[in-house]
PADRENMI-836060 format. One line per field, with one value per residue (C-alpha): residue number from 1; residue in three letters; z, x, y. Coordinates in nm, 2 decimals, always signed. Example, Ala and Ser with C-alpha at 12.3 -4.5 7.8 and 13.67 -1.06 7.14 Angstrom:
2
num <- [1:2]
residu <- [ALA:SER]
Z <- [+0.78:+0.71]
X <- [+1.23:+1.37]
Y <- [-0.45:-0.11]
This chain:
179
num <- [1:2:3:4:5:6:7:8:9:10:11:12:13:14:15:16:17:18:19:20:21:22:23:24:25:26:27:28:29:30:31:32:33:34:35:36:37:38:39:40:41:42:43:44:45:46:47:48:49:50:51:52:53:54:55:56:57:58:59:60:61:62:63:64:65:66:67:68:69:70:71:72:73:74:75:76:77:78:79:80:81:82:83:84:85:86:87:88:89:90:91:92:93:94:95:96:97:98:99:100:101:102:103:104:105:106:107:108:109:110:111:112:113:114:115:116:117:118:119:120:121:122:123:124:125:126:127:128:129:130:131:132:133:134:135:136:137:138:139:140:141:142:143:144:145:146:147:148:149:150:151:152:153:154:155:156:157:158:159:160:161:162:163:164:165:166:167:168:169:170:171:172:173:174:175:176:177:178:179]
residu <- [UNK:UNK:UNK:UNK:UNK:UNK:UNK:UNK:UNK:UNK:UNK:UNK:UNK:UNK:UNK:UNK:UNK:UNK:UNK:UNK:UNK:UNK:UNK:UNK:UNK:UNK:UNK:UNK:UNK:UNK:UNK:UNK:UNK:UNK:UNK:UNK:UNK:UNK:UNK:UNK:UNK:UNK:UNK:UNK:UNK:UNK:UNK:UNK:UNK:UNK:UNK:UNK:UNK:UNK:UNK:UNK:UNK:UNK:UNK:UNK:UNK:UNK:UNK:UNK:UNK:UNK:UNK:UNK:UNK:UNK:UNK:UNK:UNK:UNK:UNK:UNK:UNK:UNK:UNK:UNK:UNK:UNK:UNK:UNK:UNK:UNK:UNK:UNK:UNK:UNK:UNK:UNK:UNK:UNK:UNK:UNK:UNK:UNK:UNK:UNK:UNK:UNK:UNK:UNK:UNK:UNK:UNK:UNK:UNK:UNK:UNK:UNK:UNK:UNK:UNK:UNK:UNK:UNK:UNK:UNK:UNK:UNK:UNK:UNK:UNK:UNK:UNK:UNK:UNK:UNK:UNK:UNK:UNK:UNK:UNK:UNK:UNK:UNK:UNK:UNK:UNK:UNK:UNK:UNK:UNK:UNK:UNK:UNK:UNK:UNK:UNK:UNK:UNK:UNK:UNK:UNK:UNK:UNK:UNK:UNK:UNK:UNK:UNK:UNK:UNK:UNK:UNK:UNK:UNK:UNK:UNK:UNK:UNK:UNK:UNK:UNK:UNK:UNK:UNK]
Z <- [-4.02:-3.96:-3.75:-3.43:-3.37:-3.03:-2.83:-2.61:-2.25:-2.21:-2.45:-2.27:-2.08:-2.42:-2.49:-2.15:-2.05:-1.82:-1.87:-1.92:-1.83:-1.50:-1.28:-0.92:-0.68:-0.33:-0.06:+0.21:+0.45:+0.31:-0.05:-0.33:-0.61:-0.92:-1.13:-1.45:-1.41:-1.62:-1.42:-1.23:-1.23:-1.08:-0.82:-0.68:-0.74:-0.39:-0.22:-0.52:-0.49:-0.73:-0.73:-0.85:-0.89:-0.79:-0.82:-0.52:-0.75:-0.80:-0.57:-0.50:-0.36:-0.02:+0.01:-0.07:+0.17:+0.45:+0.41:+0.28:+0.06:-0.29:-0.58:-0.91:-1.18:-1.53:-1.80:-2.14:-2.47:-2.49:-2.19:-2.35:-2.40:-2.04:-1.91:-2.08:-1.95:-1.59:-1.63:-1.77:-1.46:-1.09:-0.81:-0.61:-0.85:-0.96:-0.84:-1.12:-1.04:-1.10:-1.40:-1.59:-1.46:-1.32:-1.19:-0.87:-0.65:-0.28:-0.22:+0.05:+0.22:+0.14:+0.15:-0.21:-0.46:-0.73:-1.08:-1.22:-1.59:-1.57:-1.67:-1.33:-0.99:-0.73:-0.37:-0.24:+0.08:+0.10:+0.20:+0.19:+0.19:+0.24:-0.12:-0.12:+0.02:-0.22:-0.54:-0.48:-0.52:-0.33:-0.29:-0.28:-0.17:-0.36:-0.08:-0.30:-0.68:-0.90:-1.27:-1.49:-1.66:-1.93:-2.06:-2.15:-2.45:-2.37:-2.49:-2.26:-2.33:-2.32:-2.30:-2.56:-2.46:-2.56:-2.61:-2.81:-2.69:-2.82:-2.78:-2.66:-2.96:-3.04:-2.78:-2.87:-2.68:-2.64:-2.44:-2.07:-1.77:-1.59:-1.73]
X <- [-2.29:-1.92:-1.74:-1.58:-1.21:-1.08:-0.93:-0.62:-0.70:-0.39:-0.56:-0.90:-0.80:-0.75:-1.12:-1.24:-1.00:-1.22:-1.13:-0.86:-0.50:-0.44:-0.15:-0.15:+0.05:+0.15:+0.36:+0.53:+0.80:+0.86:+0.89:+0.63:+0.60:+0.38:+0.29:+0.09:-0.23:-0.52:-0.69:-0.96:-1.33:-1.60:-1.81:-2.06:-2.16:-2.23:-1.99:-1.77:-1.61:-1.36:-1.16:-0.81:-0.57:-0.21:+0.02:+0.22:+0.52:+0.47:+0.67:+0.34:+0.17:+0.34:+0.29:-0.08:-0.13:+0.06:-0.07:-0.42:-0.43:-0.34:-0.42:-0.56:-0.46:-0.61:-0.36:-0.44:-0.32:-0.04:+0.12:+0.12:+0.49:+0.56:+0.28:+0.44:+0.79:+0.65:+0.51:+0.83:+1.04:+1.02:+1.00:+1.23:+1.51:+1.43:+1.25:+0.99:+0.88:+1.24:+1.32:+1.00:+0.97:+0.63:+0.47:+0.28:+0.04:-0.05:-0.35:-0.60:-0.70:-0.41:-0.03:+0.04:+0.07:-0.17:-0.03:-0.07:-0.06:-0.34:-0.71:-0.83:-0.70:-0.89:-0.78:-0.86:-0.85:-0.87:-1.23:-1.19:-0.88:-1.04:-0.96:-0.60:-0.44:-0.62:-0.66:-0.44:-0.77:-0.81:-1.15:-1.10:-1.33:-1.27:-1.27:-1.19:-1.18:-1.01:-1.02:-0.82:-1.06:-0.81:-0.83:-1.20:-1.18:-0.87:-0.86:-0.78:-0.56:-0.70:-0.46:-0.51:-0.22:+0.14:+0.22:-0.10:-0.33:-0.66:-0.74:-1.08:-1.31:-1.61:-1.88:-2.24:-2.56:-2.85:-3.17:-3.11:-3.33:-3.09:-2.91]
Y <- [-4.08:-4.02:-4.27:-4.15:-4.20:-4.30:-4.02:-4.11:-4.06:-3.84:-3.59:-3.56:-3.24:-3.07:-3.11:-3.00:-2.72:-2.51:-2.15:-1.89:-1.95:-1.76:-1.67:-1.79:-1.57:-1.69:-1.54:-1.75:-1.67:-1.32:-1.44:-1.41:-1.66:-1.69:-1.99:-2.04:-2.25:-2.35:-2.62:-2.43:-2.38:-2.16:-2.34:-2.08:-1.72:-1.59:-1.60:-1.65:-1.99:-2.15:-2.47:-2.50:-2.79:-2.72:-3.02:-3.11:-3.09:-2.72:-2.48:-2.29:-2.59:-2.58:-2.20:-2.22:-2.51:-2.34:-1.98:-2.07:-1.76:-1.65:-1.41:-1.54:-1.30:-1.31:-1.22:-1.08:-1.23:-0.97:-1.14:-1.48:-1.53:-1.42:-1.65:-1.95:-1.86:-1.83:-2.18:-2.32:-2.25:-2.30:-2.05:-2.28:-2.18:-1.82:-1.50:-1.49:-1.14:-1.01:-1.23:-1.14:-0.78:-0.84:-0.52:-0.57:-0.39:-0.44:-0.66:-0.55:-0.87:-1.12:-1.11:-1.22:-0.93:-0.83:-0.85:-0.50:-0.58:-0.84:-0.79:-0.89:-1.00:-1.21:-1.21:-1.56:-1.76:-2.14:-2.22:-2.60:-2.81:-3.15:-3.26:-3.14:-3.45:-3.68:-3.47:-3.15:-2.96:-2.63:-2.46:-2.09:-1.81:-1.48:-1.22:-0.91:-0.86:-0.60:-0.52:-0.30:-0.05:+0.02:-0.34:-0.35:-0.57:-0.77:-1.13:-1.42:-1.73:-2.08:-2.38:-2.64:-2.87:-2.92:-2.55:-2.46:-2.19:-2.04:-1.68:-1.56:-1.50:-1.28:-1.23:-1.34:-1.25:-1.49:-1.45:-1.53:-1.54:-1.31:-1.00]
């Protein structure tokens, strides 16, 4: 049997990264912002609830806390370079929508814009903020969802740490109790 090697605690997140890299759009005081985020998870199906961790150090944190709404946009692999650039600068210093020529569309139920070039957009409202003070963890309820029908087989990005990303792989089907 092979011997296991100790994994540094600073690398644990690379093993457990929960899902695709997403873009979190906020709008506060007449100004929209967007940030790259990969620390999120689904919590419930109906109503759709998800949790996301937004560091207090991020410019988006204050906007999300104050307005209690956002858009979670799922970018495809073709936007990878832009997604990384969005994550490497602060909305406090730059208008990311202008700098990265992000195309937007108006959301129906929240003020932040949809990102038109993404696979999907989820309009969200903060459902529970009790863990924000202690963990920077927001529980969001998806109140409206959109998808781009032209991006049927688009591949998503998955953060692997330190500038490394995996791209969504082949889909397999296994027997399930539900379709």
